[in-house]
C-alpha angles and dihedrals in degrees: 000000000000119000091236090060091047090053092050091051091048091051089050090053092051090046089056090065090058092045092051089052090049090050093053092047095048093042091075100020096106115108096247096058092084087074087064098039117106118231092190121053111257094233089058090051090051090049090055089054090047091053092048091049093052090051094047100037113108096199103295114147135188095039116157117238119215125183120198134181109224132187136169108244095189092050092049090052091047091054091052093046092051100038096129094050099045122096120239118266092022106201097228131114118224097168131046143170116231118199113192133185115193142157147140115269138169115264111252089353093296132094113245120218119214130215092274093049095256125137114259106204118178128227118232123197137189123176140165127196123201132186124228090276092056094252117145109246100167146005143179125207138161122267122262103263093197097052118103096176116117118196124212121230094262092045091051091049090051092050090046092055091048087052091050091049089053087056093055096260119138099235091198090066097053126090128205102239100170138016133177137156139193139186113240132159089000090300134107113239115203120198119194131181118192124192127202131175123239111231113250096007123106125205093016128105132182109230121199120190120196128181125197125196109186103322096329129095103230098177138020129175136173120205141152130244126202111219099178089180091281094305119143111251093192101064091139096055092109090057091050092049090048092054092045091050092049091048091049091052090047092053092045092053091046090054091050092049094049094045091049092048091049094052093044094050092042089057090049091048092238100134130101094223094163093060090037090058090058092050090044089052091055090049089051090056094049092045093048092051090049094052097038094051091049092048097046127158092020104101094199091048092050098044107029101025092038095050099046094038092050091045092054092049093045093051090049092050092046089055091048093047099048093042093049092046093049097047092044091052089052098050102025104035093152095047099053099064098096092046089050091052090058091046087053091053097253113133109153094085128130093222091055090056089049091052092050094050093046092048093048093050098047093042093050091044091051093047094047091047092049093047091049093051091048090052090051095052090047086072090064111088092207090063122065131188113220109174122203121251094240090061089073099061089120092063092059120098124273105284094035091047091048090052088049090051093055090043088055091051092051095045094046093048090058093045093049094046093049102042103031103034115018102034099048091052093045091051091046089057088062104030121049100168107096097212094054091040090054093051093049090050092047092051091049093049088050086064094040097048103033123119117228090187089098131087116240091040097219089069089072090055093048092051091050094057097093092045092048090054091049090051092048090049091051091051091049096047111029140054126272095256090058089050093049094048092045093052094044094047092045094052096038098050089041088063088061094055093113094051090110091067088076106106090218089068138250095292096051121107108317095023092053091048091051095050093046089050092049092049091049092048092049090048093049092047092051089050091052092048092055102030105023123107121253115260091231090065094057134079108248126226110252118189117233092242090061089062089049091050090050090051091050090049090052090050091048091052089048089049091051091050090050092049091050091050091049092047093050095050097048118088112273091219140003110264125228120238129178116266094005134099111204131190127171141179137182115182109185117223125231085262104045114232128193101264114154137178133172144171121225125188106206094180139322092294105038124066119180129206116193126181127176145167123214116211117247133028141263128013093345093058091044090052094053091043088056090048092050093048091054092050092047093050090051096047093046090064092067103043143000096211109119097211094051094047094049092046092053091043090055093049093053096040094047091056095047106041138062117266092245092061120081140154130222112211139176119194124193129181120196112209105197093187099055090030093231139128116220114194143162130192127214104195093308133134113284122268113251113221125185114187114209092238096043125103094221141008124268131222110228111203114171115182121270143135125233118269110267097018098100142020121271096263096050092044092049091051093051103042118092130195118208135185131206132185117250129210137175111291095027115135126205124191122200113185145154128236091262087078099050095036097051108134137212125218091277092056095251115146124233089231136199093268092063089047091050091049091050092053090048094052096046104033092115091064126087121272091257093049092049090052092050092050091053092048092049094049092048091050091050092047096048096043109173095343112126119256108241101178139035116271107221126169138157119196119196121186123186112230131218097257094074 
């Protein structure tokens, strides 16, 4: 690689740092984000809740603490829709932090037993809710078990207004909008809802809910309600549901495609399961940490739920990884080299540094471009940004944020594997034209990289168009490692887009870690570009299944050669000969054997039929079949006597072939002058003869050893030549063991008895018709069972003009 190109790549890597910073700044630059920005650090808010819990706690231990970031989506949309009519510094809280302590304890320190003898443990709950300024806007706490005071409705209202006044609310400006009460646990529970208008804001009310149990306020919550004069604020729900439905269908189909590909390639032994097990193990660790941290302190949730949940996720990712790797290797063999180097444990490679710098640059460019477009559309009142709750995992406190981090890793790994590895290869297997391939990829990335945080929903798709085209271009142009890194970085950094909402600033805690990590990665990548070894100099990692595929390919090529040899040396057509009807077939098996048949016209009166079967399969069998055919053709020029020809064939073959190779042969000569059949058999299946006046066929089995099994003297002593008279209507069947040994799905053989019965039932038909009947019966018998040997048969029927 030229130094000028290395310098350009290094500059691109450094530029990515600036673009990432720009993305994080633009991500929350729109005017409405200040409603979600925290003025007090979240850890200080949590500490306030911790202090309140210590003061309120009446001795309960082992309660689980959960911290959640909450915000009112409808209120955020309302603010954006009414921007021009709202006063500055609107005193409303859209976002809040809720700190909850809950657990199951024994009532009054003792376990209660119900009517059916089951334990009746009670749930206890404490919670505090704070707005972005750290002000308490809600709480939940247990009732006072020792209090016996019961307040009336008016007394409770009076106490509620005193409570509101203590919270800085002008009680004269609030109206009681709803009241209800109930008797529960021998106590009166009062529920009050107070409404108050917000100065200068139409169609918006502050709602305060207060609950009394005895004389104690057990819950308090402040919220906002949009009145909108009865108008529906969710007119676009149908559009949202349509998009969600289409996305659900898309993901379902994607799951089916991946599962089908996995099963198909598993059956063909085309998966790197050993390497996949390592990757699956890493995914198990991440998934377990994600689930266990979310379930803490529940022991069963951490151990049982964590184990089985992580196992399920890990198996799914293993299937995705090995399938994606296999299909990518098949359709992008030149683009998988750098990824294979990493799988093989080789990192110090120039091309890996190049892939990292490219991915960083294009990911940061895409994110900055997307954030800029989102900032532009935020200025349009008709478009609102309504982010999803799970996008704010980073704002949660310590353990919850760590669980969110691992959740992000797991989610992004699946997204990257599906959209940047599996799907491009799967589409390439169906679409070869680059222009169409590019458009399909771009459309898919439009789905994968869209942002449903916008109302109307289609805005998110429109904004994602430039990014989708960048992603499609990367897939089309660069190697698989660049794709993977681009997708992972894009999704991962995208999950940090609300980092700027932290009141401690962008470079506090998580932000500082991210920027240090990016700088280190850029530095390492630049080092690899300038000092790394070239990939061409290194031994590449090759999965075991690739060697097995190569071996299968070699065997398939060998099989094709054997089939071609067999096809070339079989008669192109069945000859005609006076007074004889002849029909023949040779159906090669999946594994080609060495079946052979031929017709030799010695003179005008003698017509020979020879059929043989070479031991073994494939090219070896085809080679010896070719050798035998050449010898037979030469010997047949000197004599037509079967015994003599087979004896001389054995002598030559025995001297020129290995001892493990032999040929079974039957040779028959029809003499149409003397009306006789002369034949000899060298270890072959018997000849079936059906005389026109006989009730059933006969098996004719003269003695004889297979060709190549014994020396010339022994063979000559054993082989026997016989002759039988022939007459019109007589039928003779020459066949190989592939006919009689055809199997059904249960492994049962067709057998010579069935063959004999077939000939008996159809002997009145022509030679061609008899052959077709036999083929049909064998096909019916075998069904879908694979054919393991060649099916070869010659039918000769003597005609009336003899």
